N, C-alpha and C positions, 0 to 999 in steps of 0.2 A: 504493500500500500504506500501511498504518498502522503506524508504528514507534514504539517507546518506547526511549529511550536511557538505560540505567542506567550512569551514569558519563559525565557530559557534559564531561569534561576534554579533554585534548590529542587523544586518539584518537576517542572517541565524539563529542565536539563537532564535530570536523572533518567526519567522515563524515555526521553528522546534518545539519549545515548544507548539505552538498551535496544531500542528499535533500530538504530544504526547498526549495532552489533549483529542484529538478526538479518540484516540485508535490506531493510526498508529504505525508501528514499525520504529523507528527513531534512527539512530546512528549519533552522533556528532563527527566530527573530530576536535580536538583542540590541544593546546600545553601549556606548562608552567603552571602558577598559575591558569589560567582559566580552563585548563583541570583538575587539581586536585580538584578545587572547584566543577566542574560538577560531578566528581566521588564521592566526599565525601558529598556534601550538596544538589546536584541537581541544577537545573537552576531556578533562581528567576526572575520573570517579575514584574516590578513596573510601575505604570502608572495611568492615570485618571480612567480607568475602574476597578481599584483595584489591589492588589498585590497577586500573586500566586507563588507557588514553585512546580515544577514537578521533579520527579525522572527521570533521563535520563541515557542512555548508551553512554559513551564517550570513544573514542579511539584516540591514537596518530598516528597509522599506518593504511593505507588503507587496507593492507593485512589481517587485523584482523576483518574487517567489515562483510564479507560474502555477501550473495545475496541481491541485492537491485533492485527496479523497477525504481527509480528516484534518480539521483544525483543532489542536489541543490548546485550550485556554488555561494558563496556569499563573497569571499575574495575581497579585493581591487585589482584592475586590475594589480597593480605593483607587486603583489604576485603570478601572474599566472605562473611564471616560476617554482615555486615549487608546485603549486596547480594542474596544468594540468596533470602531471604524476600520481598524486593521482586519478584524475578522470579516467584516462586510466586504472589504476589498478582496480578500482571499477567496471567499465563497462566490463572489461575482465572477472572478476569473475562472473558477472551476465549474460554473453552472452548466455549461454546455459540453463539458468533457465526458467521455465514457468512463463510468465508475460502477462499482458494485451497486446492487439495488439499494436505493434510499440514500446514497451518498452523492455529492459531498455533504458532510455534516460537521457540526462543531461539538466537541466534548469538553465542557467546563470542568476543571478540577480545582474548584474554589470552595472556600468555607461558606456556610450558610445555605439558604434555600432561595435566594433572590436571583442568582445568576441566570438560570434558564429563562426566567421572565424578562430580564434585562436584554438578554441575547435575542429572544423572540421579537422584542420590540424593534430590533435593528435588522434582523435577517429573516424573520418569519418563524413560526412554530415548527414547521415541517423539518427545518434544518437542525433543530436543537435536540441534543440528548441531555441526560442528566448523569453526573458522575461525581465520585468522591475519591480522594487520594488519602491513603494512610501510610505515612512514611516520615521518618525524622532525618532531614538533610539540611545542609546549609552551604551557601557559597562562601568558602573560606579564603578564596583568592580569586582574582579574575581567571575564568576558565577552569576553576577547580571546585568540585562539589564533594563534600564529605558527608558520608552517611554514618549515623550513630544507631546502633542496634541492627537487627537483621530483617525486621519486618518491612515489607513494601507491597502494597496492594492497591488495586483500583476496583471500584464497583461502578457499573454503568448500566443504563437501561433507558427506555423511553420515558420522557417527562410529560409529553403532550400526546393527544390522540389515543390510540389503542394501547392501554397498559395492562391488558389481560394476559398477554403472552410475549415471549421473546420475539422481537422482530428480526428479520433476516440481517439487517445491517448491524444490529447489536451482536448477533451471533458471529458475523464476519469479523467485527472489530475485536471481539473476545478472542477469537482464534489467532488474530495477528498479535495481540498483546501477549497471550500465553506462549506463543511461539518465540517471543523475545525474552522469555524467562521471567515475565512479570506475573505476579500472583493476581488473578483477575476473577471477579465474580460478576456474571451477567444476571440481571433481574428484569422481570417484566415492567415493574413500576419503580422508577428511580426516586420518586417522591418519598417513598418509604425509607430508603437508605439515607437520603439527605436529611430528613427530619430525625431519624434515629441518631445520626451522628451529631446533629445540632443539640439534641437533648443532653448529650454528654458534654459537648464542647462549649456551648454558650455559657452555662454557669461556671465551668472550669476557667474559661477566659475571664469571666466577670469577677469571680472571687479572688483569683490570683492577681489580676490586674489591679483591683481596688486595694488589696492588702499588701502588694509587692512581695508576696511570699510564695514559695513552691507549694504544691498541692498537699504534700505529706504533712507539713506543719499545720495546715488548716484542717485536714481530715482527722487529725488526732485531738482536736478541740471539739467537744460535742456541739457547742453553739454554732461553730463554723460549718461543721458537717451537716447540721440541720439546715443551715442557710443554703448550702450547695444543693441538697436534695429538694428543698422547697423551690429553688430556681429551676431545677430539672423538671419537676412536676408541672410548673407553669408552662414550660416549653411543650411538654407532652400534651397538656390540655389545649393549647393553641393549635397544635397539629391536628388533634382530634376534631376541634371545631371547624377546621378547614377540610374535613372529610378524608384525612390521610390515615390509613390503617397501620399505625406505628406498631412495631414489635417489641420495643423497649419495655421492660418491666423494672420497677424501682428496686426490687431485691437483687435482680441481676446486675443493675447498674452499680449498686453498692459493692458487689463482689468485684466488678470491673475496676472500680476505683481502689478497692483494697489491694489489688494486684499491681497498681501503678507504682513506678519508682517514686519514692517519697520526695526526691529532689527535683522532680520534673516541673518545669514551668511551661505555661501556655506560650504559644508563639506571640500572642498579644503582649504578654508581660515582657518577653525578650525584646520585642520591638519598642515597647514603652521605655525600658531601661536604656536602650540605645538612642532614644530621641527620635525614632522613626514614626511615621503615621501608623495608626492602629485601625483594625477592622471593627470598630465599635458599631458601625451602622449595620454591617452584615451579620454580626453575632448577637448584639443586644437590641439595637434599634429595630431590626426586622421583627423580632419577637414582640416588642412593645407595640409597634404599629399594627401588626396583624392581630394581636390580642385586643387592642382597642377596637378595631374594625369588627371583630367577632363578638364583642361584649364579654371577653374573657379577661379578668384582672391578672396583672403581672407585676405585683408590688416588688418582688425581689429583683426581677430582671430590670424593672424600671429604675430601681436604686443603683444597680450596677451601671446602667446606661447614663444616668444623670451624673455619676461621679467620674465616669471615663470620657464622656463626650468632650469636655474641655481639652483633652489630650489628643483628640482625633487626628490633628495634623502634625503631631510631634513637634519638632523644632522648625518645621517647614511652615512658612506663612500660608494661611488659608487662601 
């Protein structure tokens, strides 16, 4: 398959490199020192499974990419304002090309549940899939991505239209990703997996961001543990109010958090500590707005939102 990676950093860079290794035609869209490193030295992956370097094609402009079957969107959600026009350009170029059934398509690998709707507003619902990435990686130098831990997984499925069965394009994309050594799960209804992830992630990001503490320190304090679980329950109720058949159970969620490394920090907290913009709108703001629209109270998530909103742009001017 032909892939374009919009957001060739920690997540997109890792999965894109695996696809290159497997022989797929992949173009990375990047900028600055990272772009120059990709062009001159290739993309280096470091991690527990060993270090590799792959030669890659990297561009700064979507108009230079050409035909693609799949656009993988992996920028942070606050960069969508600049990334979505690039996705539109890529899909417009590919619209008349011969591709597998239902392609070209865009697979967002972003936090929260808003991305498919934002994409659909730009490129139409038919082109949009739903996806989630589960991996711990970071860009540790231009052209270098370091993985901590061994887990790496993508879930994907349809987000609009018929979500009662696996579509042919989801099955084809699953096969391509699995053939690249990526752990992948294809589901009929991606809304379920996106909301299930948000039930864990939104209160995790909120409570660690507001306290500036890793999850384990908070989980060991009964009052903080109760606040986390109350926030998760709010997210679950909003999902149910929107008609999503979530699978998360609170007792299972507790066991999941029990097993988390006590020193782990949310990516939102890491960004906050580094003075970067944070995904407060995608993680807390979305829950608050959707809860208000559904008449479902979200007092805990609203508190996290109010405390973190002033830090939305980091040290960058709004």
